[in-house]
N, C-alpha and C positions, 0 to 999 in steps of 0.2 A: 504494500500500500504506500501511497505517497504521503508527504507531510503537509500539514495545513499551516497557513499563515496565522501568526498570533494576532488576536484581536487587539485593537487599539481604540480607546475611547476618544472620540472627537466631540467637541461641543456641538449639541444638536442644533439643526437649523430651524428652530422654532423658539417661541417665547421663553425668556427667562422666568416669567411668572407661571409658565405652565399652560397658558391658553393655547388652544389649537391654532396651528398655523396653516391649515388647509388653504391653498390659494383661493382668493375670492375672485370669481368671474362675474362680470357684469352681463346682465341680460336686458333685453328690451323691456320685458314686463316689469323687472325690478326698477329700472331707471325711470320708467314712466308712471310708477305707482304714486297716485295722488295722495294716498294715505301715509306716505313716507314722512317721518318726522324730521328728516334731514333739513329741508328748506327752512322750516320755522326755527329750528334750533340754531342753524347757522346764521340766520338773520339776527337772532338775539345776541350773537357775539359782538355786534356793532353797537349795542345799547350803551348809552352814557352812564347807566347804572352799573356799578361793580357787582352788586348783588345779582342782577340779571345775567351779566356775563358769567359769573361764577355758576349760577344755576344752569345755564346753557352748557357750559363745559362739563359739569357733573352729569347732566342728562345724556350728553353725547357719550361720555365714558361708559355709562350704563347701557345705552341702546346698542352700541357697536359690539357688545358681547353676543348679540344675535347676528351671526355672520351674514345673514341674508340682507341686513340693513346697510352693510358697508358700501356696496356699489352706489347707493343713493348719495352717500356722503362724498365718495371719491369723485363722482360726476359733478358735484357742486363745489369742487375745489376746496374740500374741507381742510386739507393740510396747510394750504397757503392762508386760509382764513384763521385757523387756530394758532399757527406758528407765531405770529406777532404777539399773541397774548402770553407767551412765555416770558415776555418782558413787560407785562402790564404793571401799572403802578400799584395794583393791589396784590399782596402776597397770596391771598385766597384764590384769586383768579389765576395767578401763575401756577399754583399747585394743581388746581383742577384742570387747567389747560394741559399741563404736562401729563396728568393722569389720563386725559382724553386721548392724547397722542400715543401714550403708552399702551392703552387698551386697543387702539386702532392698529398699532403695529403688531401687537400680540395676536389679535383675532384675525387680522388680515393676512398674516403669513409673510413669507419671504418676498413675494411679488410686491406687496404693499410697502414693506420696508424699503425695498429698492426704489420704489416710486417716491417715498418720503425723502430719501436721500437725494434723488434727482431734483426734487422740488425744494432743495436747500433747507430742509428742516434742521440740519446740523448747525447752521449759522446762528439762529436765535438760541438753539439749545446750548451751544458752546458759550455764548455770551451769558446766558442764564447761569450756567454752572460756575463761571468765573465770578459773577456777581455774588453768588451764594457763598463761595469760598471767602471773598472779602468781607462778607457779612456775618461769618460764623462768630467772631469775637463780639461783635455788636449785639448779636441775638442772645448772647448769654448774660447780658447785663440785667440787673434785677427789674428794671422798668419794662423790659421787653420779654423777659423770660416766660411770663404767664400768657403771652399771646397764643391764641388757638393755632394759628398758622405760623409756625416758626420757620426760620430760614432752612433748618435741617429737613423739615418735612418737604419743602419745595425741592431741595437738593435730592432727597431720596427718590421722588418721582422722576426727576430729571435723569438721575443716574440709571434708574431702571429703564427709562426710554432709550438712553444711550446703549445700554446693555442689549436691549431688543434689537436695535438697529445693527450693532456690531455682530450680533449672533447670526444675522441673516444676510448681511451685506459686506462684501469685501471692500467695497468703496468706502463704507463708513469706517472700517478699520484703518484704511489708508488715510482718511481725513484725520482720524484720531492721532495717527503717527505724526502727521505733518503739522498739526495745530497745537501740539503741546498739551492735549487733554490728559496725558498720563499724569502730569503734575496735579491736575484737578482731582483725578481719582485717588492719588496718594494723599492729598489734603483731606478728602472725604474719609479715606481709610483711617487717618490719624484722629478722627473724631470719635473713635470707639469709647473713650471714657465718658463722653457726653451723650452720644447717640449711637448705640450699637446697631440699630436697624440700618442706619445710613452706612455705617462701616461695613456691614455684611454685604449690602447691595454693591458697594464699591469693590469689595473683595471678589464677589462673583464676577463683576464686569472685568476686573483686572485679570482674573483667572482665564476668562474667555479671550480677551484681546492679546494676551501674551502667548497663546498657543500657536506654534508654527508661524511666528511673526518675526522673521529675521531682521526686518527693518527696525522694529522696536528694540530688539535685543542689542543692535548696534548703538542705539541711542541711550541705553540705560547707564547710569553712573552709580558711584558708591552710595549716594544718598537714597536711591531707589532700593538697593539691597539693604541699606540700613533700616528703612521703614519696615520692610518685610521681616527682617530678622528680629527687630524689636518686638513685633507681634509674635513671632515664632517662639521667642524666649520669655514671653509673658507667663505669669504664674497664676492668673485668675482661673478658678476652677469651674466656672459656670459652663453650661453646654454651649451657649452662644459664643463664648471665647474659644471653646474647643473647635467649633465650626470655623471661626475666624482664623484660628491657627492652621487648620487643615487647608483652607483656601489660600492662605499665604504660602503654605508649603507647595501647593500646586503651581502658584505663580513662580516661586523660586525654581521649581523643577523645569518649568517652561523657559526660564531665563538663564539656566545653568551654563550655557555655552558662552555667556558674557563674563564668566569668571575665570580666573587662573586655575591651573590644576590643583594647587594647594588649597585654594579657596573652595573649589568644587568638593574636595574631600571633606572639608569641614561642613559644607552645606548638606552633603548627603547624610552625614551622621545626624545633623540637626533635623533633617526631614524625617529620617527613620524614627527618631525619638518621638516626634510629633505624631506621625502616623500610628506608631505602636500604642501611644497613649490613647488616641481616639478609638482604636479597635479593642483596647483592653476594657473599655467601659461595657458593662453588661446591660444592654437595653431591656432585656427580659426582666431584670430587677428594677431598673431605674424608671421605666415608663409606668409600671403600677404605682411606684412610690410617688411620682409626680402627679399621677391621676388622683390618688388619694389626697395629696396635699391641695390640689386644685379644687376638689370636691369639698374639702373642709372649709376652704376660703369662701366658696360660693354659698355654703350653708350659713356662714356668718354675715353675709351681706344681702340677706333677703329683702331688706328695705330698699336696696338700690337695684333690685333685679329688673325692675321695669325700665331702667335706663341702660341695661346691658347691651342694647342693640347698637350702641356707639354710632348713632347717626351724626357724626361730627363734620359732615360736609366733605369728607375725603372722597376721592373718585369712587363712583358707585360700583357695586359688584365685587367688592373685595372680601366678602365674608367667606372665610376659608372653609367653614363647615358645609358650604354648599358646593365646594369644589373637589375635584379629584386630581391628584398629582400626576401629571403626564410629562413633566419636564424632560425626563430621560427615557420615555417609553419607545422612542424611535431611534434605536442605537446604530442605525447606519446613517445617520443622523441621530441617534440616541442609543440604539442598540447595535452591537457590532455587525451583524449580518441580518438584515430583514427590516420590515416596516411594521410598526404597530398601528392598530386601529385608532381612530380619533375618539377621544373620550372627553368628558368635561374637565374643566381646569382647576388648578390649585394656585391661588395667589397667597399662599400661606405666609409669605414674608410680611404680609400686611395684617396679621392676626391682631385683634384688639390688644392694646398695649397692656391692659391689666391682667390678661390671661398668661401670666408669666410661666406657669407650669406647662401649658400647652406649647408655648414658644420654645421652652427648653427641650421638650420632647422632640419637637420637629427639628430643632438645631442638632440634637444628638444624632438622629438618624441621617440628617443631611451631612454631618461631619463624617460619619462612618462610610456613607456612600462615596463621598468625595475622596476619602482616604483610599478606599479600595480601587477607585478609578485611577488614582495616581500610581498605585502599585502595579496595576494592569499595564500602564504605559511604561513603567520602569522595566517591566519584563517583556517589552514589545520591541520588535525591530523598528528602526527608523526609516525603513523603506517607505516610499510613497504609498498611501492607502489606495485601495481599489474597492469601492463600495459594491461593485458587481461580483467580486470574487466570492464564491460560495464554498470554498474549501475543496474544489475539485482536485483529484489526484490521479495518478496512473501507476500501474505496476512497473512499467518500464521507464524509470526516471532518467535513464541514460539518453533517451531520445525525446526530444520535445516536438519539433515540427520541422518541416522542410526548409523554412526560412531562417533556421539557425538561431532561435531565441533562447536556447537552453542556458547559455552562460549569463547573458544579460539579465535574465529574469529569475535566476536561482534564488534571489532573496525572497521571492514569493513563496517558496516551498521550504526554506530553511529557517528554523527558529533561531532567535538570537541567543547566543550564549552570554550570560551576564558577565560583566567584568568581574574579576576576582574580588575587587574592592567592594563593589555594590553587593555581590553575592554574600560576602562575609558580613557586611553591615546588616543586611536583611536577616540573616541567621542570628546574629548577635542580639537583635532586637525582637527575636521570637516571632517574626512576621508570618512565616508559613503556618505555624500552629494557630495564630490568631485568625488568619484567613480561613482555615479549616473550621474553626469554631463558628465564625460568622456564616459559613455555608449551611449550617443547620437550620431547620425550620424555626421561625420566630416563636418566642415563648407563648405557650398556650394561655397563660394568665394574662399576658399583655394583649394578645389577640382578643380574648373574651371581653376584657374591660373596654377596649377601643370599639369593638363591634356593637356594644350596647349604648355607647355615648355618641350622639350625632356629631358633637363638636370635635370628637377625637377620631371619628371613624376613618377620615382620610389618611390617618397614619398607618392603616392596615397595608395599603399599597406600598407605602414607603418602607415598612418592615420587610415586605416580600422583595422589594427591589434591592435592599441591602444584601439579602441572601443571594439573589441572582448575580450581583456584582462580585460577591465573594466566589461564586462558582466560576465565573469568567476569569477572575484573578487566579484561581486554582489551576485552571486550564493553561494560562500563560506560564505559571510557575512550573508546572509539570514539563512544559516544553523547553524551558530555559534554565532549569536548575538540575544539577546532577543527582542521580538516584540516592547516593549516600546522604546528601543534604536533606533529603526528604524522609530519612529514616531507613534506607535500605529496603530489602525485600519485605520485611515485616511492616515497615512504615507504609509502603505502597499497598500492601494487603489491607491494612487498617483503613487507608483512604478509600480503597475499593469497597470495603464493607460499608463505610460511611455513605458513599454515593449510592450504593445499592439500596441502603435503608431509606434514603431520601426518595428514590424513585418508586419504591414499592410500599411506602408507608401511607401514601395518600393517593386515592384515585383522582381526586380533584386536581392534584399537582400535574398530572399528565394531560390536563386540559388547558394548562396555562402556557402560552407560547413562549413568553419571556423566560419562564423557568425551564421549559424544555430545551430551548436553545442553549442556555447556560449549562445545564446539567449534561446534555449530550456532548457538548464541546469538551467539558472536563473529563467525562467518562471515556470519550474517544482517545484523548491524549493519554490517560492513565492506562487503558487496556493496551494501547500500542507499546508503551514502555514495558508493561508487564510481559507482553508477548516476546519482546526482544530479549528480555532477561530470563525467559522461561519460568516466570513466576505464576503459579496456579491462579486462575480467575475464580470469582466467587458467585457468579450468577448461574442458576440452574437453567436448563434449556427452556423450561416453561416460562421462567421470569424473563429470559432474554427475548423470547418471541412475543410475549405480551407487551413488553416495553417497546420493542421495535414496531409492533403493529400500531401502537398509539402514536409513536413518533413519525412513522412514515405516512400517516394520514394527516399530519399537520400541514397547514398551508405554507409555512415558511420553508423555502427551499433548503436553507442551511440546516434546519432540523432534520429534514428527510435525508440529506447527504450525510450528516453525522450518524444517523441511525444505521444507514447502509454500511458505512465504514466500520461501525461497531460489529455488525454481523460478519463482515469480511475478516476483521481481526480475530474475532472469536472462532469463526469457522476454520481459518487457516491454522490456528493453534490446535483445535480439536482434530484436524486431519492428521496430526502427528501421533495421536493417541489410538488406543485399541477400542474396538466396539463403539465407535461413534458414528457409524454410517446413518443410523436413524436420525440423529440430530442434524447431521450434514444434509440429509434430505429435506428436513424442515427449512433449514437456512437456504438451501439451493432453490427450493420452490418459491420462497418469499422473494429472493433476489430476482429470479426469472420473471415473476409476476410484475414486479416494479419495472424491470428493464423493458418489458413489452408494453406496459400500459401507462406509465407516467408521462404526462404531457411535456415535462421539462427535460431537455436533453442533458443538462448537467446532472440531474438525478438519474436518468437512464445510464449515463456514462459511469457514474459512481457504482450503480448496481452491477454493471458489467465488470468493472474493475475489481469489485469484491468477489465476483464469481471466479475471475482468473486466479485470485489469491487462494480461495477456498479449495478449488478443484485442480490446482496446479500439479499436485503430486501426492502419492501415498495410496495404499490399498483401500483404505476406508473411503477416501475421496473418489477413487475410481469406481468402487461399488455403488456409492450413493449417486454418482453421476449417471451411471447406467440405469439405475432405478427411476430417475426422474427424466430420462431421455434428454440429458443436457445437450449433447451434440446436435441432435435434430432441432431442438428448440433454438439454439444459437444460430444454426443455419437459416432457420425460418425468419428470425428477426433481423439478420444481418442486412438484407437489402433495404428494409424499411429504415434502419438506423442510418445507413449511408445516404439514402434519399432525403431524409429529414435534415441531416447535417448540411447537405448541399442547399436545400431549400430555405431553411430557417437560419442557418449559421451566422452569416455576416450581419444580418439585420437585427438579430435578437441577442447575440452573445458577445462578450468582450473578446479582444484578441487573445488574452491569456486563456480564457475558457475554450476558445476555438482551438488553440494550440494543444491543449490537453485532450479535447474531444477527438481531434484528428489522430493523436497518438493512440487513443483507445480504439479507434476504428482500425488502425494498423494491428494493434494487439489482438483484436477480435479475430481478424483474419489469421493471424499466427496461431492463436489458441485453437481455432477450428482445425487447422492443418495438423497441429500437434495431437489433438484428440483423435483425428482420423488415422494418423500413423500409429497411435497407441492401440487402436482397435484392430489394426491389421496384424499386430504381433501375436 
């Protein structure tokens, strides 16, 4: 079997707040809808009354969360009309205008963000952010401190808007690089003693814009590293500070090439210390504790319960209890290989300020997710990513394709071997064991409490996502760390038993695509390593087939590919043992069925590749192959596979996929010839 490319987490191309970014398309019906509120609300933006302008911005912020209303606003030049209000003389209007553009960018998706950048939304936004920074000291004076709309609140909305735009637009990132907005973000980041919400928003934005940004790396100086390191070395124990430190660690990792070798070594140790601390926290214990503390506080404040809706004129629609966190659900843009379905949003960074326990719980889970994503990237090759690559492989890795791409593309198939220094640092900080611990299912007690409380319910998905990130992290570690570092044969068997228990302990888990992708990737890497080391595997034939049946019916191509690879790895190991023909028949029939029926050529190719491995050699394999009429079946499907490759190939699949598929076409021909010669003997 071939090797798979390690997953790398890239910042997803949708809203930092978690709102859906499905591109908005204008239709004639929508643009001519007389009932659209867009015209009336946009007219109110010109009112001489600050209260009316504020009301209009807040209403737009709320209305655009219904994506079908967005075309009506765009057609009426909403961006150019709201943009100047970012510099309105009223702080309240500035805040709600920034919130309206923030939600428009979040709900409209990448196309709307690009359009906002083209319409020069960054010019007033940049001016607003600079004014906010100069006003931070003034806003903390006693006479101004009690104002409802503080400068930090305006800055927080503006930073989140900048984050949205940079998430979706490379042009916005380029503007940020050239206009010195990095200094603005650092200024906001340094406000953490006064306004943690603003600092975390700035840290998220900085983590995004520093990723794969060589231009920015060249411009950073010692002061930038100093700000980040001061946060990294802070000793505050709150969960929000844990999140802030994790985000600072992510930015330092992204900027590491701007440091000398000696400085990099110190930075890596500091990063590992931060990540290890984040992962060492037991969310299964802390979340119930925070929930109980929050419930106790609410019970003591029954007299003010009627005021707990917090209608403080912040941009509408920010109630997190009505949202679901989808910020990282699309890991090829969110998830490493595959696309997640659109769900409702989570703008939980705007949780009402007095729900401190809920904010702390959310910060804890976000910190652990961020930490795991950083470790994934530490264990990932720096080769350019290819979102279309779905882990295709081939038995014959010595040949790629006729145009001689084997040498230049070898990075796509070879896992990164960690530098000795980074390898040692991760081990010394107990990172592998912590990752394995996070790969367990979330605490039953925490799940039960959150599922029963509507205001905490959105944390369920965040807990599950931490597990999925840990599984992806485990996959990359298995591919990039040597066997002894993972505990040798006994350690690998323990990991295998752990993964098997995850797979078979919950029928519901097999229905979750994000979990399936993560666990199949980890299991594939593990079984491959165990097979090469001749370490016995732990799944029974029945477990193997039931798992792969569920996985191969998944819509995600990467999950189906992983499941087929697992069948191939297991089958090739069983072919070397005695009395395994019956199990090999089960595996062979499953692989043949998919090779003949799956609509995706990548999946068909992986099924054929697995068949070549399973039935390559051995008496048991030969016996099983005859019983399932393997040779005649392969002969029957060969013309169709070749024809489909010619017909669909160049228009539907990437050059790398076509290269491997062509190699499988050649290997299919060779395998048939080999099998025919075997029968003649």
